C-alpha positions as CSV (number, residue, x, y, z in Angstrom):
1,M,-13.5,94.5,58.0
2,R,-11.9,91.7,60.5
3,K,-8.4,91.3,59.6
4,S,-5.7,88.3,59.8
5,W,-6.8,86.7,63.1
6,A,-8.6,83.7,61.4
7,L,-9.7,82.7,65.0
8,V,-8.8,81.7,68.5
9,T,-11.0,78.4,69.3
10,L,-11.6,77.8,72.8
11,L,-13.7,74.8,72.6
12,V,-15.6,74.0,74.7
13,G,-16.6,77.4,75.7
14,C,-17.4,80.4,73.8
15,A,-14.5,82.0,72.1
16,T,-13.2,85.5,72.3
17,R,-12.0,86.8,69.0
18,P,-8.7,88.3,69.4
19,A,-7.6,91.8,68.3
20,P,-7.7,92.2,64.7
21,E,-4.3,92.1,62.6
22,R,-3.3,92.2,58.8
23,A,-5.1,90.4,56.5
24,A,-3.2,87.2,55.2
25,P,-2.7,87.3,51.5
26,K,-5.0,85.6,49.4
27,P,-4.2,82.1,48.6
28,S,-3.4,80.3,45.2
29,T,-4.8,76.6,45.2
30,P,-1.9,74.5,45.8
31,V,-1.8,71.3,44.2
32,A,1.8,70.4,45.1
33,V,4.6,70.9,47.4
34,A,6.9,73.3,45.8
35,P,9.6,76.3,46.2
36,S,7.9,79.6,46.7
37,A,6.0,81.2,44.1
38,A,7.7,83.2,41.5
39,P,6.2,86.1,39.4
40,S,4.1,85.5,36.4
41,A,5.2,86.5,33.1
42,S,3.2,89.6,31.8
43,I,0.3,88.3,29.4
44,S,0.9,89.1,26.0
45,E,0.6,87.2,22.6
46,D,4.2,86.7,22.5
47,V,4.9,85.9,26.0
48,P,3.7,82.6,27.4
49,V,2.0,82.8,30.9
50,V,3.7,81.2,33.4
51,E,1.3,79.8,36.1
52,A,2.1,80.8,39.9
53,K,3.5,77.7,41.9
54,P,1.6,76.7,44.7
55,P,2.7,77.9,48.1
56,A,5.5,76.4,50.0
57,V,7.2,76.5,53.3
58,S,10.5,78.2,53.3
59,A,13.5,76.5,54.7
60,A,13.7,79.7,56.9
61,E,10.4,79.7,58.3
62,A,10.7,75.7,59.1
63,E,13.9,76.4,60.8
64,K,12.3,79.4,62.8
65,V,9.2,77.2,63.9
66,L,11.2,74.0,64.6
67,F,14.1,75.8,66.7
68,L,12.3,79.4,67.6
69,G,15.4,81.3,66.7
70,K,17.6,79.1,69.3
71,T,18.9,76.5,66.3
72,P,21.9,74.5,67.9
73,S,25.1,74.9,66.3
74,S,25.2,71.1,65.9
75,V,21.9,71.3,63.8
76,T,23.8,74.3,61.5
77,S,26.8,72.3,61.0
78,A,24.4,69.1,59.9
79,C,22.3,70.7,57.8
80,A,24.8,73.3,56.0
81,A,25.6,71.0,53.1
82,S,21.7,70.9,52.1
83,V,21.0,72.2,49.0
84,G,17.6,73.8,48.5
85,D,14.8,74.6,50.9
86,E,13.5,71.0,50.4
87,A,16.5,69.3,51.6
88,R,17.2,71.3,54.1
89,I,13.9,71.1,55.6
90,R,14.3,67.6,55.6
91,C,17.4,67.9,57.4
92,L,15.9,70.0,60.2
93,L,13.1,67.7,60.8
94,T,15.5,64.9,61.2
95,Q,17.7,66.8,63.2
96,R,14.6,68.4,65.5
97,Y,12.9,64.9,66.1
98,D,16.3,62.9,66.7
99,S,15.0,61.9,70.2
100,D,12.2,60.0,68.8
101,A,12.6,57.9,65.5
102,A,8.7,57.0,65.5
103,A,7.7,60.9,65.9
104,Q,10.8,61.7,63.2
105,K,9.2,59.3,60.7
106,L,5.7,61.1,61.2
107,A,7.0,64.4,60.8
108,L,9.0,63.8,57.6
109,D,6.1,61.9,56.0
110,L,3.8,64.6,57.1
111,Y,6.2,67.2,55.1
112,T,6.4,64.6,52.2
113,Q,2.4,64.6,52.0
114,S,1.4,68.1,52.4
115,G,4.2,70.4,52.7
116,D,3.3,71.1,56.3
117,V,6.1,71.6,59.0
118,A,5.4,70.4,62.7
119,G,7.3,72.7,65.2
120,L,6.8,74.6,68.4
121,E,4.6,77.7,69.4
122,P,6.6,80.0,71.3
123,R,6.0,80.4,75.1
124,Q,3.7,83.3,76.0
125,M,1.0,84.3,78.2
126,F,-2.4,83.9,76.2
127,D,-5.4,85.9,76.8
128,G,-8.3,83.6,77.2
129,G,-11.2,86.0,77.7
130,Y,-13.2,85.1,80.5
131,R,-10.9,82.2,81.3
132,G,-8.4,84.8,82.1
133,I,-4.8,84.7,81.3
134,I,-3.2,81.3,80.2
135,E,0.2,80.4,80.1
136,L,1.6,78.6,76.8
137,V,4.7,76.7,76.5
138,P,6.2,75.0,73.4
139,E,5.8,71.2,73.7
140,L,7.2,69.1,70.9
141,P,4.8,65.9,70.2
142,V,7.6,63.4,70.9
143,G,7.1,60.4,73.1
144,K,3.9,60.5,75.2
145,H,2.6,63.6,72.9
146,R,3.8,61.4,69.8
147,K,0.0,60.2,69.5
148,H,-1.0,64.0,68.5
149,L,1.4,64.1,65.7
150,A,0.2,61.1,64.5
151,W,-3.4,62.2,64.4
152,V,-2.4,65.5,62.6
153,E,-0.4,63.5,60.0
154,E,-3.6,61.1,59.5
155,G,-6.0,63.9,59.6
156,T,-3.6,66.0,56.5
157,R,-3.7,62.7,54.5
158,D,-7.4,62.6,54.7
159,F,-7.3,66.3,53.7
160,D,-5.3,65.6,50.6
161,R,-7.3,62.7,49.6
162,V,-10.8,64.6,49.8
163,Y,-9.5,68.2,48.7
164,S,-7.5,66.8,46.0
165,A,-10.4,64.9,44.5
166,L,-12.2,68.3,44.3
167,D,-9.6,69.8,43.0
168,L,-9.3,67.6,40.3
169,A,-13.2,67.3,39.5
170,A,-12.9,71.4,39.3
171,A,-10.2,71.4,37.0
172,A,-11.8,68.9,34.8
173,T,-14.9,71.7,34.4
174,G,-12.1,74.1,33.6
175,K,-12.4,75.7,37.2
176,K,-10.2,76.5,40.1
177,I,-11.0,75.7,43.5
178,G,-9.9,78.8,46.2
179,Y,-8.9,76.8,49.2
180,R,-5.6,76.0,50.7
181,W,-4.9,73.0,53.1
182,R,-1.3,72.8,51.9
183,A,1.9,74.0,53.3
184,L,1.2,75.1,56.8
185,T,3.3,75.4,59.7
186,L,2.0,73.2,62.6
187,R,3.0,74.8,65.8
188,F,2.6,72.5,69.0
189,F,2.2,73.7,72.4
190,R,1.1,72.8,76.1
191,S,-1.3,75.0,78.3
192,V,-0.1,75.0,82.0
193,D,-2.3,73.5,84.2
194,R,-5.2,74.1,81.7
195,T,-7.1,72.4,78.9
196,T,-7.4,75.2,76.6
197,P,-7.4,76.7,74.0
198,N,-7.5,73.7,71.8
199,G,-6.0,75.1,69.1
200,F,-5.5,78.4,67.1
201,A,-4.8,79.4,63.6
202,K,-3.1,82.7,62.3
203,D,-0.7,83.4,59.0
204,W,-1.3,80.0,57.5
205,S,-0.2,78.7,60.6
206,Y,-2.1,76.4,63.2
207,A,-1.2,76.0,66.9
208,Y,-2.2,72.6,68.3
209,N,-2.3,72.0,72.1
210,V,-1.1,68.4,73.5
211,S,-3.5,69.0,76.4
212,G,-6.5,70.3,74.8
213,S,-9.6,68.8,76.4
214,L,-11.3,68.0,72.8
215,L,-8.1,66.6,71.3
216,H,-8.3,62.9,72.3
217,S,-9.1,61.4,68.8
218,A,-8.0,61.0,65.1
219,V,-11.6,62.4,64.2
220,A,-11.5,64.7,66.7
221,V,-8.4,66.1,65.7
222,R,-9.4,66.1,62.1
223,E,-12.3,67.8,62.4
224,L,-10.9,70.6,64.4
225,M,-8.1,71.4,61.9
226,V,-10.8,71.7,59.4
227,H,-12.6,74.3,61.5
228,E,-9.3,75.9,61.8
229,I,-8.0,75.7,58.4
230,F,-11.1,77.3,57.3
231,H,-10.4,80.5,59.5
232,L,-7.1,80.5,57.5
233,N,-8.7,80.5,54.1
234,D,-11.4,82.9,55.5
235,G,-8.9,85.2,56.4
236,G,-7.3,84.8,52.9
237,H,-10.8,85.7,51.3
238,D,-11.0,89.0,53.1
239,E,-12.9,87.7,56.1
240,W,-15.8,86.6,53.7
241,S,-17.9,84.9,56.2
242,S,-18.3,88.0,58.0
243,S,-20.5,89.5,55.6
244,A,-22.0,86.8,53.6
245,L,-23.1,84.5,56.1
246,A,-24.1,87.0,59.1
247,K,-27.7,87.2,57.7
248,V,-28.0,83.5,58.0
249,Q,-26.7,83.2,61.5
250,E,-28.6,86.3,62.6
251,D,-32.0,84.9,61.5
252,V,-31.6,81.5,63.0
253,I,-30.9,82.9,66.1
254,K,-33.6,85.2,65.8
255,K,-35.8,82.4,65.8
256,C,-34.3,80.0,68.2
257,G,-32.1,82.0,70.4
258,K,-30.2,79.2,72.4
259,D,-32.8,76.6,72.4
260,I,-30.8,73.4,71.1
261,A,-34.0,71.5,70.2
262,C,-34.9,74.4,67.8
263,L,-31.4,75.0,66.8
264,T,-30.9,71.1,65.8
265,P,-31.9,71.2,62.0
266,Y,-29.9,74.5,61.5
267,A,-26.8,73.4,63.2
268,P,-24.0,72.5,60.5
269,H,-21.8,70.3,63.2
270,D,-22.5,68.8,66.4
271,T,-20.4,70.6,68.7
272,I,-22.3,72.1,71.8
273,V,-20.6,74.5,74.4
274,K,-20.8,73.3,77.7
275,G,-23.8,75.2,79.4
276,G,-24.5,76.9,76.3
277,T,-25.8,75.7,72.9
278,Y,-24.5,74.6,69.4
279,Y,-20.8,76.5,68.9
280,A,-22.3,77.8,65.5
281,F,-24.9,79.7,67.7
282,Q,-23.2,80.2,70.8
283,P,-23.5,84.0,71.7
284,G,-20.6,85.8,70.8
285,N,-19.4,83.4,68.1
286,G,-20.0,85.6,65.0
287,P,-20.6,84.0,61.4
288,W,-17.1,83.1,61.1
289,E,-17.7,80.4,63.6
290,Y,-20.8,79.2,61.8
291,A,-18.8,79.0,58.8
292,A,-16.0,77.1,60.4
293,E,-18.7,74.4,61.7
294,L,-20.1,74.4,58.1
295,A,-16.8,73.5,56.5
296,V,-16.8,70.7,58.8
297,R,-19.8,69.5,57.6
298,H,-18.9,70.2,54.0
299,F,-15.8,68.1,54.7
300,R,-17.7,65.3,56.3
301,E,-20.4,64.8,53.6
302,H,-17.4,65.1,50.6
303,R,-15.8,62.5,52.6
304,A,-18.5,60.1,52.6
305,V,-19.5,61.0,48.7
306,I,-15.7,60.5,47.8
307,D,-15.6,57.1,49.6
308,K,-18.9,56.0,48.2
309,Q,-20.4,55.7,51.6
310,K,-23.9,56.8,52.9
311,L,-23.9,60.5,54.2
312,P,-23.6,61.0,58.2
313,G,-27.1,61.8,58.1
314,K,-29.4,64.1,55.8
315,A,-27.5,66.1,53.5
316,F,-27.2,69.5,55.2
317,K,-28.3,71.8,52.2
318,C,-31.6,69.7,52.4
319,G,-32.5,71.1,55.5
320,P,-34.3,74.2,56.2
321,A,-33.9,77.0,53.7
322,P,-31.3,78.6,55.5
323,N,-28.8,75.7,55.2
324,G,-29.2,75.4,51.4
325,K,-28.7,78.9,51.1
326,A,-25.4,79.1,53.4
327,W,-24.1,75.9,51.6
328,Q,-24.5,77.4,48.3
329,L,-22.5,80.7,49.1
330,F,-19.7,78.6,50.8
331,V,-19.6,76.3,47.8
332,D,-19.5,79.1,45.3
333,E,-16.8,81.2,47.2
334,F,-14.1,78.3,48.1
335,W,-15.1,75.5,45.8
336,A,-15.7,77.1,42.2
337,G,-19.7,76.0,42.8
338,L,-18.4,72.4,43.0
339,D,-20.7,70.3,44.8
340,L,-20.4,66.7,45.1
341,V,-23.4,66.0,47.4
342,P,-26.2,64.7,45.7
343,A,-29.0,66.9,44.6
344,C,-31.9,67.0,47.3
345,P,-34.9,65.1,46.6
């Protein structure tokens, strides 16, 4: 069983999956920003069931990601009177982004919208596989890097709009989806003299490279975030993709190899590795990558349906037989079987 490292994404290029760690806990479905979950009452005829609250970033966790364990005394003093995690997090965000009023507003809006806390990834020497060792340094998304925070904030509003609509649709049928997209820590960094990795995900945290080669537009940022957030959810579902979609990916690769023309009808997303093939089928990229690209396609198509727009091309499930199988497995596992994309003709 593969464990918690949801994935390190080294787009464009083959991703090297890092050494496994402890699996992240299986998430409950978040529907609002709230304090950390409390234990449910025992189920009995006399004691009512108390529904577990959705996950939330704690003030201690927020402080760590914002100041990397080096909180200035001035910040500690300014936020000392804060009562409750939410008030303290807002104070910490205000202090961390005090050098850039526009970025400060974005960070606070992001927290209000999704419960996400935008902070920093610690300095480290990162194993980039065949690219060698890459130095990563913390880089707050302010000034010239503020656009990245703006793109992230815009993307999270889109996730909330689309995924909340799916959540409500499932609830109307008495079902509960198994997907988490809120209450994440977002850790910004810069790769020294490099443009990879673009991002990586672990333990309900998404690290974002302000120098990433792919992160050049709001759409690109949104779709890479969908890809990475899927990896977090996959880890929360005991690395579901590794077994559920392995045969689907294997059969397509067996038929087409690396031939782009042959693979095109089977590719969930259009990312192609420089000098290689579709990212979903690139040698070395396991079924977790195929599944993450499928998550992007799922988001694209449901976004179009919810916005009453035309699908971005033919519905994936209506392509060759492996597509429909993979789509249904994905929908059943994470979306309680709910599929708003119209049935195939």
